[in-house]
N, C-alpha and C positions, 0 to 999 in steps of 0.2 A: 566767806562768810566768818560771823562773828559768834560763838558760844560764850553765855555769860558763864562768870565765876561758878555760879551755882550748878552750871551742867557739871563742871568738873568735881563740885562736892557730890553731886548725885552719881559721878563714876567712882569716885573713892569710897563712897556709902555702899554700892553696889561689889566694889572689890572687898571690902571688908566681909560682906556677907559670903561672896564666895569662897573665902578662905576660913570662915568661920563654920561653911558646911563643911567645908572639907574636912575639918578636925573633929566636928560633932557627929558628922553623918559620913564617914569614908566610904561607906558601902551604897551609898544612895543611886539608884538609877531607877528608871522608869518600874512603876508598878510597887517599890518595896516600901514607898512611905504613904503611908495611909492619910496623914494629913492632908487637908485641901491647900491648893495653893491661895495665896494672899492675894487674889487678883488687883486688888485696889493699891497695894503696895507694888505689884509687877507693872501695873500699867503707869503710875503715878512716877515713877522713879523714870520715866522716858518723856516726861512732859518736855515740851520744847522751850527753852530760854533764850532770850536774844536780849543783847544789851548795847548794838549798835545796827546801824542800818546795814542790810544785806539783800540784796534785790534778788536774791536766788533762796531766799528763806521766808518769803513769802506763806502767811498762815491761812487756812480756811475752814469753815463751817459748813455744813450741808447734810444732806441726807439721801443721796443719792439719786434722787429727780430734781435737786439743786442746789447750787455750791457757791460760796461767796467768798472771796479772797481779798485778804487786807495787806496793807502796806505795814511800816513801822508807827503810821499813826492810829494805827487801830480800823480804819476804814479804807477806803480807796481814793487817796487825795493825790497821790502822786503817780497815777497811771504812766503817765509818759517816761518818768525815771525807772519805772520796774516793766518797760515793754521787753527788754532783753535779757530780763530775768526771768522769774516766775510770775506772769503778769497777773494784772490784778481783774478776775472774771466775775461776771455775773451771769452764769448760764444754768439751762433747765434742760430736762429731756423733750420739751414742748415746744423750746423756743426757734424756731426755724424760718427761715426767710428766702425768697429767691427774688432774683431779678427777673423783670419782666422777659420774656419768650416771644417779641414779635414776629422773628422770622421762623418760629415752628420747628426747631431743632429738634431733631429725634433719631432714632437708633437707625433708620437708613442711610442719614449723613454720614454715618463713622464706619459703617460695617465694611470690613474686608474677609476674604474668604481663603483659608487656609487647608492645604492639603494634609490628611491624615491617613491613618493604616487602612488597608483593603480599598483602596483607589477612591476614598472619599472624600470629599471637603465640609468644611464647616464654617459657618459665620461667626465671627466674632467684631465686638466693639472695641476699635483701638483708636490710639492719639495720633493726630495728624499735622502739619507743619504749615499748611499753606490753603488757602481758600475756604469755600465755606465749611468744607469738613475739619478743617483748624478750629474755627469759629464754634461749630457745632460741638465738637468734641471740650473745648474749654468751658461752652455754657454747660452740658451736661455733666462735667467734672464738678463744676464749683458751685451746683446749683440742686438741691437746696443746701444753705449754709448755715451751720450754727450760729445762733443771734447772741451776741452780746447784750442782756437786758437793759443796762445802765448802770453808770457810777454812782456811787454813794460816797461821797467825799467830805474833810472838813475845808471851810473856808476861816483861816485865822487871820488875822492882822497883826502886825508889829505895832509897836508904842510909835513909830512913824509913819503908820499907815500903809507900809507896804505888805502884802501878801507874803507868807513865810515862805520858804522854801525848804526842800527835803533836809540842808545842812543845818537849818535853825532847829531841828529838833535834837535835844542833848539828854541827858541824862536817861537813855532808852532803857526800859526795862518792861519787855514784853514776854507773855507766857500763853503757851496752849497747854491748857488743862485736860487732859485727855479723857479723866475719868468723868468730865460734866461737858465736854464739848464747848467750853468757856476759853476766849481770849480775852487777857488783859494785857492791855498797852498802856504805859507810864511814860511820860517825859516831860520835860520843861521846854516852854518858849521864851525866851529872855528871863528865866528865872520863875516864870509861873508854872505851877504844875497843871499837866492835862491827864487824864485817867479816861479811857475807854475800855467800856464792858460790853463785849459782843457775843451773842449766842446765835446760833440758827436753830429754827423749827424743826421737829422732826418728822411732822407730819403736814405741814404746810408748806410753801414755797417761800420761806420770810424770814428774814433777820428782824434782831431786836437789839437796842443798844442802851446804855446809859452812859453820859458823859459828865465828869463832875471837874469842874475847875473855875477859879476865880474870873477866868476870861469870859464866861458867861455874862456876869453882873456888869463886867466891863464892856460888853456890846461888842467884843473882838472876835466872839466863835459864832459859827453858823454852820448848817449843815446842807452839803451842796447834791443836789440831784440831776444828773446831764444823760441824755437818751441819745444815742447813736442811729444811725442808718447801718444796715448789714453791709459785712464787705465779703468779695469774692477774692478772697487771700488763701494762699495754699498753707501757710503757718503764720498765724497772727493774733492779737486778742481778740479780732470778731467784730471790731467796730469801724465806723468810716465817721468822721467829724465834719468832712467836708462835703457833705450833700443835704443841707438843711432842707432846702425844697422839695425834697423827694419825700418825706414823709411827716405825721403831724402828731404832735402831743396836746391833749385836751383835757381841760377839768372837766369831769363830768357831774360830780358833786364837792362840796364843800359845806363845811360847817361844823362848828365848836372845835373839836380837838382832831378833826380828819378832814381827808380829801381823797378823793380816787382821780387817776388819770386815764386817759385811754391812749393808747400808741397805735397807730397806724402806718404801715410800710407795705405798700403795695397789698398782697392778698394777706398779708400777715397783719393779726389783731392781738393785743395783750392788754393788761390793765394791772397798773400799780396801785396801791392802796396804802395810804399812811394813817398812822394814828399816834398820837404824843400825849405825854401827860405834863401838866401844868401848863403854863402859857406860852403861845407860840404863835406864828403865821407863817403861811406859806405864800412866798412872793415870786413872781414870774420875772427873770431875769434878762431873758434872750429866748430867742427858739429853741424850743427843746431843753431849757434850763431853769431850774428852780432854786430857790434857797428856802430852807426851814429855819426860822429866825428866832430860838427861844426868847421868852420875855426875860429881861434885867433882873427879876424879881427872885430869882433861884439860883441856886448852887449848883444845881445839876439839873440834867435834861435827857429824859429818855422817850424813845420811839419805836414803835414797830413799823416795818415795811414789808409788804406783801406783793409778790408778782403772780400773776394768774393769766391763762391762755382763755379765760371764759367769764360771764360776770358771775360773781358770786353775793350771796344775801348776809354771810357770816361775819362779824367784825372781826378785825385785824386783833391778833393777840399781842397785847402787852409787854412789857419788858419782865414783869414778874411773872406773868403767866408763860412766857417762851422760856424764861430761865427753867422754871420748874419742869415742864415740859423736855428740854433738853438735857437736864440733870437724870431726871428718871429713866428715859430713853437709853443713854450712854450707859448708864449704871447696869440697866437690862441687860445692853448688848454685851458688854464686858462681862458682865457675870453669866450668861447663858454662853453657848458656842463651846470652843475650845479653848486651851492655854499651855503654854509652854514655860517652863522656869528652868534657868541655868544656874541657880544659885549653886555653889559648890564645887563648879567647874573650875579647873587652873590653866585651860587654855585661855591666852590673853583675848583671844577674838570673841569670847562667848560673852561678853558685855555689848559690844558693837553687834552682833548677831541679833540678839535679845533688842536691842533698840530698833533695827531694821524692821523684826517680826513684828513689834508692838505698833511702829508707825506704820508699817504698810498695811496692817488690820485697819487703823484709822481713816487712812487714805482711799482704800478700797471700799471702804463703806459708804462714804460719801461722796465719791466719785464713780463705782464701777457698780453700785447696787440699786440699781432705777429699773424702770419698766421697759426699757429699750436697751440694746447692746451698748456700751461705752466705747468712745473714742479713745484712741490711745493716749490723749492728754486730758481725759475726763471732763468735768466742767469747769476747767480754768482756762486755758484758749486753744485756740483752734489749730488742729494739725490735720492734713489732708481734706480742710475746708469745714472741720467739726464732724465730716462722717465719722461711719464705725468700721473697722476692717473684719470681716466674719471670720478671717483665719486667726485673729487676736481673740478671738472670745473664748478658745481654750485657756489662753493664759488669765484673763481678765475673771473665769467663772470657776474653774475646776476648785481651786482652793477654798471657796465657800462651801462645797462639799465635805472635803477633807476636814475644815474645822467646824464641823456640824452645823453649819448655817446655811442649810439646802433650801431653806424658803429664798435666800438670796440670790440663789443660781435660777432657782424656777422663776423669780418674778419677771424675768425677760422672755423666757421660753414661750409665752403664749405668743409672740413676735414671729416666730417660725410659721406657726399657724396662719398668722395673720396675712402673709406674705405667699403661702405655699402654690396659689394658683399662679401668681408672676411667676415663681420658680418653676413651676410646670410649663409653662408657656415658652421660658429661656431654655427649658433642655428640648421641648419639641422644636423650637425654632432650629436649632442644630443637629437635631436627627436623632436625640435621645429619649429614653422613657424616664419615668420619675421627676425630682424635682432637681434642679442645678441652682444650688443659694448663690445669691451674688455675692461678692468680694468686697468692693466698698461702696457703701450705701447709706441712703439715709432713711427715714421712717418707712417711705413708702415700698422701700424693698428695689428700685430700679438702679440697676448697677451700673456704674460710672466707666466709658469707655477709658482704658489704660494698654499700653503697651507691654506692662507686668501684670497685673492684677487680675484682666481675663483671663489669662492663662494657666493661674495657680487653680491646684484642686483640692488642696488640703486642708480647706474649711468645710469641704462636703462630710466626712464623718463625724463632725463635731457634734452636731445633734444627736447622733446616736452614742457618742460617748457620755454626752449629759444625761440622756434619758438613762443610761445604765446605771450610772452613777445615782440617779433619783429613786431606780428602782432598787437599789442595794439597800438603801435606806428607808425605803417605803415597798415592800415587795408584796404588793396588793394589786389584785387585777383592776381596780379603778386606775393605778399608774399603768399599766397596760394600755388601757383603753384611751385613756387621756393622749397618749405620747405615739399610738399604734401607727396612725397616717403619718406623722413626721419620720418614725422610723422605717416604714416600710416604702416609702415613697422615696427618700434618701437612700436605701438600699437598692431600689429599682435603678436608679440614675448610675450608682456605682458599678453594678452589676453591667448594665448597658454600657457604659463608656469604657469599660475592659475589653479589646480588641483581640479575638480569636485568630492565631498565625497557625495556619495549616502545617507549616513546616517542620515547627518544633512541637507543637499541640499544646502551646500556653498561651493564657491570656495575658496582654500587656497592656499597661497604661502607656497611649502614643503619643507624639507629636500631633498638633502643635501643645505643648504643655512647658509651664516653667514650675519647677519643684520649689520648695519651701528655701532652698539655697537659692535666693534670686539672681545668681551671675550668668546662668545658662540661658542659651537662645531658644526661643519656643520651638522653632522649626527644626531644632537638631538633637532635641530630648525626647529619650524614652525611658520607662521603667525606674523612675527616681527611687532609691531605696526606701526612705522614710514612708512616701506614698504608698507603695507596694505592701509594706506592713501594715500600715493604716487600713488599707483596703481589706486586707485579709481579717483585721480585727474587728472593723465594723460589720462588713459582711457574716462575719459570726456571731456578733452579738445580735445581728438581725434575724437570723437564724433560730437563736436561741428563744428572741420575743415570739416567733411563730409557734414554737413550741411550747413556752408559758400559757399562748393564748389557746392551746388545743388545736394549732394548725398543722396541717404537714409541712415539712422543710419545702422552700423554693428550689426546686431542680436546677433552674439556671442559676440561682446564685450559689449553689453548691458546687456547680461545675467550676465556676470563677474560683471560689474558694480552693477547690483541689487543684485546679490547673492553673495557679496564678504564676508568673513566672518569677524565677528566684530574685532575688536581690544580687545585683550587679557586684562582682568582685573579682580583685585580680591580688598577686602576691600576697594570699592573706589578709587583703583589707578590702571593706566595703567601700564602692565607688560612688561618686555623687549622683551617676545614672549610667545608663548602657549604652549609650551612643555618643560618638566624638571625644570622648573623655577617657584617658588612661588610667592615672592613677594620682594619688595625693602627691606624690612626688614633683607635680607638677604644681610651681609654685601661686600659678594662676589660679589653680582651684582650691587654695588653701585660705579662703575669704569668704566674708558674709555668714552666713547660718552653720555651724557644724551640723546641721541637721539629723546626718545619718545617725547621730549619736541618739537621736529622738524615738528610732524605731527600737530601742531597748532602754528608754527612758521614761518617756511619755508613755510608752507601750508596754505592755507586760510580754514576757518572751513567748514567742509564737514558734512554730516548726517552720518558719520561714529564715530563723535567725541562729547561727550558730554563735556562742556566747564567747568562744575563743577568739574568732575573728574579731567580733563587736570590740572584745579587749583590746586586740592589736591595732583597732582602728581608732580607739580612745586613745591609747598612748600615742600614736601617731597626730594624732591632733593635738594633743595637749605639748606635743613637743615642738611642732612647726606651725601653729595654725596664726595667721594675720590679726590679732587681736583688736587691732583698731578698727576693723572692719565689723565687727561682732555688732551684735544689739542686746540691751539689757537682759532678755530672757533667755540668752543661750548660755549663762552661767548656771543658772540653777537646772537648766536642762541637762547639761554636761554632770550636774551632782549628781541627778536621779541615776542618768546612766552608771555612775561611779558606783553609785549606791548597790544598783543591781548587780553589778560586777562583782561585787565583794570588795570594794577597793574604799569604805568610809574615809582614810584620810586622805585620798584625791576627791571625794567628794566636798568636804570643808574646803581644802585647797581650790576649788571651784569656784565654790561660793563666795571666795576671798580673793581671787586672781586678780593681781593688781594690773586694772585696764581703764580707762576712762570712761567707758561704758558700764561700768560694773561701780560706780560713784554712787554714795547715798548722800543726799543733801542734808543738812540741819533738819530739814523739815520732814524727813524721811523720803523724798523725790529721788528717783532712780534717773541721775542724769546722764543724758547721751552726747549731747554736743552743744555748741552755740545757738545751731538751729532749733533744736530740740532739746530743751532742758529739763523736761520732765517726760517718764515713759512708763504708764501704770503696767503694762504688762511685766516689766521686771519686777514690780511689788508683787503682783499678784504670782509670777513665778516662784518668785524667793518664798511665798507661804507654801506653794504646793510643793514644793523640794524639802523643805522643814518638816512639814507634816509628813511627807512619805518617809524621810528619814529617820523620824521618831516613831510614827505608829507601823511604819512596816508597809507591805504590799503582800499581794497575793503571791506564796511560793516563798515569802522572806525568810532568812535565816531565824529559829526560834530562841530571841535572845532579845533582850529589852532595847530598844531604839536601835535597830539594825543597821541605820544607817551612818550612825556616828562610830567614832574611834573606840574600841575597847579596851584601851589602855588606861583607863580612870582620868584622864583628863576631861573629860565631858562629863557632867552629872546633868542628866536629862529628865525631867519630870514633866511629864504633860497629863493632861486630862480631856478627854472628851474627842482626841482626835479619831478620824477614820480610816481604816486601811486604804491604801490606794490600789486599784485593781492590776 
């Protein structure tokens, strides 16, 4: 990855202000400086600047419902070259596609029965390796898949008539202006300058761009629009260019300076509208391939292109209108909500933490703040077929509440209500009460067969946690009434799934289950510690909601709360689970998520937890864990646990632990591996941890920024953050 020299200038400027703050305001800590944070300066010093091609440095514009990612050309010209980096997505919350299902694959094709406690069996949808069951599992997992809506790139020819290649872009100067949401891409082709200015509309699924170059008058620059078929791929950009006969692209309206296209892929339809200024024509080049050709009488050319899932009468916003919309919306976003400024800090990691914070706010706003739960790779490329994983919604959403952007958390809460009857049917099918939320799913809420995901439980209490966060900021009866069904029916399932054992008088979370530390076998695992703590917290929240509504406590829920099994432990350490596993001294257990720490990191202290034992467990994990097997949200989770344990230095160390999956790219994305180049739960987790460390948590020490070291190396100034439960 290549950072422009201006990036180093920003860093030097930042360090200058750090030192200046140290001398001028040596006592600066949270709450002691009444002057407001200069938010424009805070945000703008983290603008992304590139001076060379970096396929992991792709930049995006978007609004939470729609995102558009570009390469060094400023549009999506070199999609093939970027496929193994941060690929060039055009995706939306509404854009989904399913391959036809003529064999009528369904749940019965993939169901197996598993023994659980009290001589019961429950049905589970699993993956299979052969026959109809394998075909059915593959179809059910990969459909629907999120659709790549189309590539918008440049067709530029050299003086010899050849199309340019990526290497022909010289003198690259590309910048993402975070304050306005603008991407400016400047470069030369054989010495001729090209400048592309790009904005994403903040209330329409639309981009607008202006291209300035003498290559327009020379007739050597055109805009390419290409539309693919959907692709059933586990991790990929989400397009298929080899199925031209399986979809249609038709011009349904054309005239003057605009055109509308209709796209049809099996049962999926959507529309693409384009408008431009000045002279230009749209020409069909091949099936699903068009070129917008600017007239040679102009030095610049601007256009707006909108994607929509239904017909619309309103016109497409042009470049100027989209620019004004983007500038105002992004300034409003940064001016509202919370902010943290580390100016005056002497810890050398402060500048990098601030960079990660600002870029993570931008990325989660455009990738995760939509009307549906986000996928782990947002609206850039497909992971797990573009579906969302409901256990990840905690990491995608909690930070919005803590950063005083509760409306962005609430934006997708309607969806739980929308699928509640489907979730109730799943619970009933398995013999439980209430609602069992799916794990890996699309908009309909139909769960996907899996040998891991269908055995997870830790997504179940998330809606309770979200509802409580919303109530803390809006403590009104209207909030209680709005979410009461979600809260109570979730609690009904949680109480129902806890199985009573007459021998010890305790309620247990029984096999078949796989904990959040996903390495353990479903048929051999009971009482994972994080899930036990989360059950106690979630049911306690539900009881509190009954009290707030003037209802009597639910006796069944209370029995589970009072008699829930203790967290498994041995040798003064909390264990991964209660059955078949002994201690963390077994190297095979020191991998994947160290989520036992989440029981007192993500969650507040409960009667189920001994802080001393949790402290021992934290120290054991920090010394011996296999970090290469972790994931991006593990590091902020460990930081939160360290903060609650009174280990602020360890909290900072956890945020900066030297591991590949704790890498943050030049564009702010949390890199995991060559397979999964971005991972938004890591960005959301970082924001959650930093907010908690700065603003505190229920029961936190009474000092400013209680999760940061108090030795003077960190000067933490913040505005608007909310305390964590």
